[in-house]
BALOBA-1460 file (C-alpha; in Angstrom, 3 decimals):
// residues 249
<rec num="1" residu="m" x="11.253" y="20.866" z="-16.415"/>
<rec num="2" residu="m" x="7.742" y="20.245" z="-15.042"/>
<rec num="3" residu="n" x="6.768" y="22.084" z="-11.850"/>
<rec num="4" residu="i" x="6.065" y="20.022" z="-8.746"/>
<rec num="5" residu="t" x="2.342" y="19.356" z="-8.502"/>
<rec num="6" residu="p" x="0.519" y="19.930" z="-5.169"/>
<rec num="7" residu="t" x="0.000" y="16.317" z="-4.035"/>
<rec num="8" residu="v" x="3.519" y="15.305" z="-5.019"/>
<rec num="9" residu="k" x="4.843" y="18.288" z="-3.066"/>
<rec num="10" residu="q" x="2.870" y="17.222" z="0.010"/>
<rec num="11" residu="l" x="4.147" y="13.648" z="-0.277"/>
<rec num="12" residu="l" x="7.723" y="14.906" z="-0.600"/>
<rec num="13" residu="i" x="7.312" y="17.012" z="2.544"/>
<rec num="14" residu="i" x="5.761" y="14.135" z="4.523"/>
<rec num="15" residu="n" x="8.545" y="11.742" z="3.511"/>
<rec num="16" residu="i" x="11.241" y="14.262" z="4.400"/>
<rec num="17" residu="l" x="9.622" y="15.018" z="7.763"/>
<rec num="18" residu="f" x="9.418" y="11.290" z="8.523"/>
<rec num="19" residu="f" x="13.082" y="10.906" z="7.586"/>
<rec num="20" residu="i" x="14.219" y="13.813" z="9.763"/>
<rec num="21" residu="g" x="12.071" y="12.570" z="12.643"/>
<rec num="22" residu="t" x="13.500" y="9.074" z="12.299"/>
<rec num="23" residu="q" x="17.048" y="10.416" z="12.474"/>
<rec num="24" residu="m" x="16.167" y="12.313" z="15.638"/>
<rec num="25" residu="v" x="14.252" y="9.539" z="17.392"/>
<rec num="26" residu="g" x="16.490" y="6.671" z="16.323"/>
<rec num="27" residu="e" x="15.849" y="2.938" z="16.167"/>
<rec num="28" residu="s" x="12.579" y="3.068" z="18.108"/>
<rec num="29" residu="a" x="10.961" y="4.902" z="15.176"/>
<rec num="30" residu="y" x="11.598" y="1.876" z="12.962"/>
<rec num="31" residu="d" x="10.208" y="-0.441" z="15.645"/>
<rec num="32" residu="y" x="6.861" y="1.379" z="15.464"/>
<rec num="33" residu="l" x="6.603" y="2.543" z="11.852"/>
<rec num="34" residu="a" x="8.541" y="0.096" z="9.632"/>
<rec num="35" residu="l" x="6.659" y="-2.936" z="8.268"/>
<rec num="36" residu="f" x="7.438" y="-6.067" z="10.293"/>
<rec num="37" residu="f" x="6.399" y="-9.624" z="9.509"/>
<rec num="38" residu="i" x="2.796" y="-10.208" z="10.597"/>
<rec num="39" residu="e" x="3.780" y="-12.853" z="13.183"/>
<rec num="40" residu="n" x="6.596" y="-10.763" z="14.624"/>
<rec num="41" residu="a" x="5.812" y="-9.289" z="18.057"/>
<rec num="42" residu="k" x="6.720" y="-5.845" z="16.681"/>
<rec num="43" residu="f" x="4.058" y="-5.919" z="13.954"/>
<rec num="44" residu="k" x="1.320" y="-3.289" z="14.203"/>
<rec num="45" residu="g" x="-1.547" y="-2.770" z="11.764"/>
<rec num="46" residu="w" x="-0.636" y="0.821" z="10.937"/>
<rec num="47" residu="q" x="2.771" y="-0.271" z="9.611"/>
<rec num="48" residu="i" x="1.106" y="-1.337" z="6.343"/>
<rec num="49" residu="l" x="0.699" y="2.391" z="5.644"/>
<rec num="50" residu="t" x="3.483" y="4.071" z="7.631"/>
<rec num="51" residu="h" x="6.320" y="2.001" z="6.135"/>
<rec num="52" residu="m" x="5.759" y="3.887" z="2.860"/>
<rec num="53" residu="f" x="7.081" y="7.058" z="4.486"/>
<rec num="54" residu="m" x="10.100" y="5.487" z="6.178"/>
<rec num="55" residu="h" x="13.536" y="5.179" z="4.567"/>
<rec num="56" residu="g" x="16.725" y="3.383" z="5.473"/>
<rec num="57" residu="g" x="19.205" y="6.110" z="4.611"/>
<rec num="58" residu="l" x="19.934" y="9.300" z="2.704"/>
<rec num="59" residu="m" x="20.497" y="7.633" z="-0.679"/>
<rec num="60" residu="h" x="17.338" y="5.560" z="-0.252"/>
<rec num="61" residu="i" x="15.088" y="8.567" z="0.276"/>
<rec num="62" residu="a" x="16.961" y="10.650" z="-2.324"/>
<rec num="63" residu="f" x="16.373" y="8.118" z="-5.126"/>
<rec num="64" residu="n" x="12.729" y="7.570" z="-4.175"/>
<rec num="65" residu="m" x="11.899" y="11.259" z="-3.864"/>
<rec num="66" residu="f" x="13.613" y="12.063" z="-7.157"/>
<rec num="67" residu="a" x="11.493" y="9.369" z="-8.835"/>
<rec num="68" residu="l" x="8.344" y="10.654" z="-7.093"/>
<rec num="69" residu="y" x="9.035" y="14.154" z="-8.375"/>
<rec num="70" residu="s" x="9.988" y="12.995" z="-11.894"/>
<rec num="71" residu="f" x="7.109" y="10.615" z="-12.583"/>
<rec num="72" residu="g" x="4.522" y="11.659" z="-10.017"/>
<rec num="73" residu="s" x="4.201" y="15.253" z="-11.184"/>
<rec num="74" residu="a" x="3.610" y="14.142" z="-14.782"/>
<rec num="75" residu="l" x="0.864" y="11.740" z="-13.705"/>
<rec num="76" residu="e" x="-0.823" y="14.131" z="-11.279"/>
<rec num="77" residu="h" x="-0.874" y="16.766" z="-14.021"/>
<rec num="78" residu="f" x="-3.163" y="14.495" z="-16.076"/>
<rec num="79" residu="w" x="-5.123" y="12.811" z="-13.292"/>
<rec num="80" residu="g" x="-5.607" y="15.436" z="-10.627"/>
<rec num="81" residu="g" x="-4.516" y="15.174" z="-7.009"/>
<rec num="82" residu="k" x="-7.145" y="12.820" z="-5.557"/>
<rec num="83" residu="k" x="-6.837" y="10.232" z="-8.310"/>
<rec num="84" residu="f" x="-3.048" y="10.376" z="-8.122"/>
<rec num="85" residu="l" x="-3.036" y="9.910" z="-4.330"/>
<rec num="86" residu="f" x="-5.482" y="6.995" z="-4.585"/>
<rec num="87" residu="f" x="-3.225" y="5.328" z="-7.145"/>
<rec num="88" residu="y" x="-0.050" y="5.999" z="-5.142"/>
<rec num="89" residu="i" x="-1.400" y="4.617" z="-1.857"/>
<rec num="90" residu="s" x="-2.988" y="1.610" z="-3.593"/>
<rec num="91" residu="c" x="0.353" y="0.661" z="-5.152"/>
<rec num="92" residu="g" x="2.091" y="1.055" z="-1.799"/>
<rec num="93" residu="l" x="-0.457" y="-1.240" z="-0.148"/>
<rec num="94" residu="g" x="-0.105" y="-3.768" z="-2.957"/>
<rec num="95" residu="a" x="3.640" y="-3.733" z="-2.397"/>
<rec num="96" residu="a" x="3.154" y="-4.421" z="1.317"/>
<rec num="97" residu="f" x="0.772" y="-7.330" z="0.722"/>
<rec num="98" residu="l" x="2.931" y="-9.128" z="-1.856"/>
<rec num="99" residu="h" x="6.085" y="-8.575" z="0.218"/>
<rec num="100" residu="t" x="4.303" y="-9.972" z="3.288"/>
<rec num="101" residu="g" x="2.860" y="-12.900" z="1.325"/>
<rec num="102" residu="v" x="6.262" y="-13.935" z="-0.013"/>
<rec num="103" residu="n" x="7.812" y="-13.597" z="3.446"/>
<rec num="104" residu="y" x="4.997" y="-15.713" z="4.897"/>
<rec num="105" residu="y" x="5.804" y="-18.474" z="2.413"/>
<rec num="106" residu="l" x="9.568" y="-18.279" z="3.008"/>
<rec num="107" residu="f" x="9.189" y="-18.245" z="6.781"/>
<rec num="108" residu="h" x="6.688" y="-21.079" z="7.082"/>
<rec num="109" residu="n" x="8.564" y="-23.214" z="4.576"/>
<rec num="110" residu="g" x="11.641" y="-22.943" z="6.804"/>
<rec num="111" residu="l" x="9.613" y="-23.299" z="10.011"/>
<rec num="112" residu="n" x="7.993" y="-26.540" z="8.852"/>
<rec num="113" residu="t" x="11.415" y="-27.940" z="7.971"/>
<rec num="114" residu="l" x="12.716" y="-27.090" z="11.440"/>
<rec num="115" residu="i" x="9.671" y="-28.626" z="13.154"/>
<rec num="116" residu="e" x="10.081" y="-31.813" z="11.099"/>
<rec num="117" residu="s" x="13.711" y="-31.898" z="12.294"/>
<rec num="118" residu="g" x="12.611" y="-31.864" z="15.922"/>
<rec num="119" residu="f" x="12.759" y="-28.189" z="16.864"/>
<rec num="120" residu="s" x="9.957" y="-26.675" z="18.933"/>
<rec num="121" residu="k" x="7.775" y="-24.098" z="17.213"/>
<rec num="122" residu="t" x="7.485" y="-22.126" z="20.445"/>
<rec num="123" residu="d" x="11.253" y="-22.054" z="20.918"/>
<rec num="124" residu="v" x="11.770" y="-20.894" z="17.332"/>
<rec num="125" residu="f" x="9.355" y="-17.984" z="17.759"/>
<rec num="126" residu="n" x="10.785" y="-17.020" z="21.141"/>
<rec num="127" residu="l" x="14.334" y="-16.867" z="19.785"/>
<rec num="128" residu="l" x="13.365" y="-14.932" z="16.660"/>
<rec num="129" residu="n" x="11.363" y="-12.391" z="18.657"/>
<rec num="130" residu="e" x="14.520" y="-11.820" z="20.711"/>
<rec num="131" residu="g" x="16.451" y="-11.224" z="17.498"/>
<rec num="132" residu="k" x="18.414" y="-14.476" z="17.875"/>
<rec num="133" residu="i" x="18.803" y="-17.757" z="15.993"/>
<rec num="134" residu="d" x="19.887" y="-21.242" z="16.982"/>
<rec num="135" residu="t" x="23.102" y="-22.072" z="15.105"/>
<rec num="136" residu="r" x="21.823" y="-25.633" z="14.667"/>
<rec num="137" residu="w" x="19.144" y="-24.292" z="12.319"/>
<rec num="138" residu="t" x="21.853" y="-23.617" z="9.730"/>
<rec num="139" residu="e" x="22.635" y="-27.342" z="9.597"/>
<rec num="140" residu="v" x="19.019" y="-27.987" z="8.604"/>
<rec num="141" residu="l" x="18.250" y="-25.015" z="6.341"/>
<rec num="142" residu="g" x="21.696" y="-24.247" z="4.937"/>
<rec num="143" residu="a" x="23.404" y="-20.860" z="4.913"/>
<rec num="144" residu="s" x="21.150" y="-19.237" z="2.308"/>
<rec num="145" residu="g" x="18.041" y="-20.906" z="3.736"/>
<rec num="146" residu="i" x="18.600" y="-19.603" z="7.252"/>
<rec num="147" residu="e" x="19.292" y="-16.133" z="5.875"/>
<rec num="148" residu="r" x="15.967" y="-16.002" z="4.065"/>
<rec num="149" residu="f" x="14.064" y="-17.742" z="6.890"/>
<rec num="150" residu="a" x="15.307" y="-15.459" z="9.663"/>
<rec num="151" residu="g" x="15.389" y="-12.373" z="7.448"/>
<rec num="152" residu="s" x="11.742" y="-12.749" z="6.474"/>
<rec num="153" residu="f" x="10.801" y="-12.638" z="10.173"/>
<rec num="154" residu="v" x="13.135" y="-10.070" z="11.706"/>
<rec num="155" residu="s" x="13.930" y="-7.631" z="8.873"/>
<rec num="156" residu="p" x="11.383" y="-4.791" z="8.501"/>
<rec num="157" residu="a" x="10.498" y="-3.219" z="5.155"/>
<rec num="158" residu="v" x="10.726" y="0.540" z="4.646"/>
<rec num="159" residu="g" x="10.409" y="2.910" z="1.738"/>
<rec num="160" residu="a" x="8.157" y="4.334" z="-0.942"/>
<rec num="161" residu="s" x="9.681" y="2.080" z="-3.605"/>
<rec num="162" residu="g" x="6.573" y="-0.076" z="-4.050"/>
<rec num="163" residu="a" x="4.420" y="2.987" z="-4.739"/>
<rec num="164" residu="i" x="7.174" y="4.406" z="-6.978"/>
<rec num="165" residu="y" x="7.198" y="1.228" z="-9.085"/>
<rec num="166" residu="g" x="3.467" y="1.661" z="-9.549"/>
<rec num="167" residu="l" x="4.139" y="5.180" z="-10.849"/>
<rec num="168" residu="l" x="6.790" y="3.815" z="-13.213"/>
<rec num="169" residu="v" x="4.315" y="1.341" z="-14.671"/>
<rec num="170" residu="a" x="1.662" y="4.044" z="-15.047"/>
<rec num="171" residu="f" x="4.163" y="6.354" z="-16.734"/>
<rec num="172" residu="a" x="5.196" y="3.616" z="-19.178"/>
<rec num="173" residu="y" x="1.529" y="2.832" z="-19.824"/>
<rec num="174" residu="m" x="0.712" y="6.460" z="-20.635"/>
<rec num="175" residu="f" x="3.987" y="7.467" z="-22.302"/>
<rec num="176" residu="p" x="5.430" y="4.235" z="-23.757"/>
<rec num="177" residu="n" x="7.841" y="5.991" z="-26.114"/>
<rec num="178" residu="a" x="9.268" y="8.419" z="-23.563"/>
<rec num="179" residu="e" x="12.992" y="7.768" z="-23.129"/>
<rec num="180" residu="l" x="14.341" y="6.950" z="-19.673"/>
<rec num="181" residu="a" x="17.840" y="6.232" z="-18.381"/>
<rec num="182" residu="l" x="19.442" y="5.099" z="-15.131"/>
<rec num="183" residu="m" x="21.857" y="7.533" z="-13.519"/>
<rec num="184" residu="f" x="24.740" y="5.070" z="-13.726"/>
<rec num="185" residu="i" x="23.779" y="3.781" z="-17.209"/>
<rec num="186" residu="p" x="23.012" y="7.013" z="-19.131"/>
<rec num="187" residu="i" x="21.626" y="5.278" z="-22.226"/>
<rec num="188" residu="p" x="18.094" y="6.404" z="-23.211"/>
<rec num="189" residu="i" x="15.630" y="3.513" z="-23.408"/>
<rec num="190" residu="k" x="11.937" y="3.792" z="-24.239"/>
<rec num="191" residu="a" x="9.711" y="3.421" z="-21.185"/>
<rec num="192" residu="k" x="7.854" y="0.448" z="-22.689"/>
<rec num="193" residu="y" x="11.156" y="-1.481" z="-22.639"/>
<rec num="194" residu="f" x="12.848" y="0.146" z="-19.650"/>
<rec num="195" residu="v" x="10.154" y="-0.583" z="-17.051"/>
<rec num="196" residu="p" x="9.571" y="-4.287" z="-17.958"/>
<rec num="197" residu="g" x="13.344" y="-4.765" z="-18.033"/>
<rec num="198" residu="l" x="13.668" y="-3.245" z="-14.583"/>
<rec num="199" residu="l" x="10.918" y="-5.535" z="-13.292"/>
<rec num="200" residu="m" x="12.633" y="-8.601" z="-14.740"/>
<rec num="201" residu="v" x="15.815" y="-7.651" z="-12.879"/>
<rec num="202" residu="d" x="13.817" y="-7.259" z="-9.650"/>
<rec num="203" residu="l" x="12.118" y="-10.613" z="-10.183"/>
<rec num="204" residu="f" x="15.451" y="-12.365" z="-10.787"/>
<rec num="205" residu="f" x="17.072" y="-10.974" z="-7.657"/>
<rec num="206" residu="g" x="13.898" y="-11.495" z="-5.629"/>
<rec num="207" residu="v" x="13.734" y="-15.187" z="-6.534"/>
<rec num="208" residu="s" x="17.471" y="-15.759" z="-6.167"/>
<rec num="209" residu="g" x="17.750" y="-13.771" z="-2.940"/>
<rec num="210" residu="q" x="21.008" y="-12.266" z="-4.171"/>
<rec num="211" residu="s" x="22.183" y="-8.776" z="-5.067"/>
<rec num="212" residu="i" x="24.172" y="-7.560" z="-8.038"/>
<rec num="213" residu="f" x="27.166" y="-7.336" z="-5.705"/>
<rec num="214" residu="g" x="26.717" y="-10.868" z="-4.302"/>
<rec num="215" residu="g" x="25.314" y="-11.920" z="-0.945"/>
<rec num="216" residu="a" x="21.901" y="-10.998" z="0.404"/>
<rec num="217" residu="s" x="20.432" y="-7.930" z="-1.246"/>
<rec num="218" residu="g" x="18.582" y="-6.336" z="1.685"/>
<rec num="219" residu="i" x="16.130" y="-5.004" z="-0.919"/>
<rec num="220" residu="a" x="12.414" y="-5.841" z="-0.846"/>
<rec num="221" residu="h" x="12.251" y="-6.852" z="-4.503"/>
<rec num="222" residu="f" x="8.783" y="-8.370" z="-4.214"/>
<rec num="223" residu="a" x="7.482" y="-5.110" z="-2.754"/>
<rec num="224" residu="h" x="8.621" y="-3.438" z="-5.984"/>
<rec num="225" residu="i" x="6.870" y="-6.104" z="-8.028"/>
<rec num="226" residu="g" x="3.719" y="-5.865" z="-5.893"/>
<rec num="227" residu="g" x="3.477" y="-2.117" z="-6.465"/>
<rec num="228" residu="a" x="4.042" y="-2.615" z="-10.185"/>
<rec num="229" residu="i" x="1.349" y="-5.303" z="-10.444"/>
<rec num="230" residu="i" x="-1.271" y="-3.145" z="-8.726"/>
<rec num="231" residu="g" x="-0.243" y="-0.197" z="-10.896"/>
<rec num="232" residu="f" x="-0.593" y="-2.245" z="-14.072"/>
<rec num="233" residu="f" x="-4.042" y="-3.620" z="-13.221"/>
<rec num="234" residu="m" x="-5.326" y="-0.208" z="-12.165"/>
<rec num="235" residu="m" x="-4.130" y="1.316" z="-15.430"/>
<rec num="236" residu="w" x="-5.634" y="-1.568" z="-17.403"/>
<rec num="237" residu="y" x="-8.970" y="-1.199" z="-15.616"/>
<rec num="238" residu="w" x="-9.060" y="2.568" z="-16.022"/>
<rec num="239" residu="k" x="-8.231" y="2.330" z="-19.697"/>
<rec num="240" residu="k" x="-10.815" y="-0.393" z="-20.279"/>
<rec num="241" residu="n" x="-13.503" y="1.729" z="-18.636"/>
<rec num="242" residu="q" x="-12.241" y="5.047" z="-20.045"/>
<rec num="243" residu="f" x="-11.745" y="6.041" z="-16.429"/>
<rec num="244" residu="d" x="-8.394" y="7.606" z="-17.213"/>
<rec num="245" residu="n" x="-10.167" y="10.362" z="-19.137"/>
<rec num="246" residu="n" x="-11.613" y="11.762" z="-15.931"/>
<rec num="247" residu="r" x="-9.672" y="13.850" z="-13.424"/>
<rec num="248" residu="w" x="-10.324" y="13.760" z="-9.686"/>
<rec num="249" residu="n" x="-9.888" y="17.377" z="-8.663"/>
């Protein structure tokens, strides 16, 4: 088993400290540090970075930190700490931007429909910023439409998952024949098949807005995809320019 590398260890500690602090402070910590929709009154610029260190529960942080340890240490071993951290943060930012972009589309698509149906834009924003909805909106948008419209505005994003997906892509890029397996499906699959398959599942549920158990997923699937996309293009660029042969110590 590979030892934990220095930068990965520091990231693990920061995430755990954030999690403990969040449990102590309570809901107000999420109001300041989770990533809210850019037109939500709770949005602050620093949330683009801080949401990466916030988690929604014990299982959430446990899975992410296990993945950070498993894949991050292998990558930092080859890249060095500075290059690894640059990659990790870049993927996390990419996740935030794609997640926000998709939410912007979903929200404004629903908002325009409501305005065309005679609802006031100001009233819509006022209600949403109070955490409320007008039940008449459901008649216009439908049950699934109102869920995605309101959810894109009021539901904050938390977690390191976007950055982790970038690490997964990098790992598959560097070690395509390494065998990986999910905890609940212990069948070894080569990384070059496992990671694209995982992304296809995320894309399906992101587009459909559903979860494997039915109903709304509550998972920021497009954040995962955003982190993976940035990770892929960074790896492609580094390989093209032989940049991946150089460590940043």
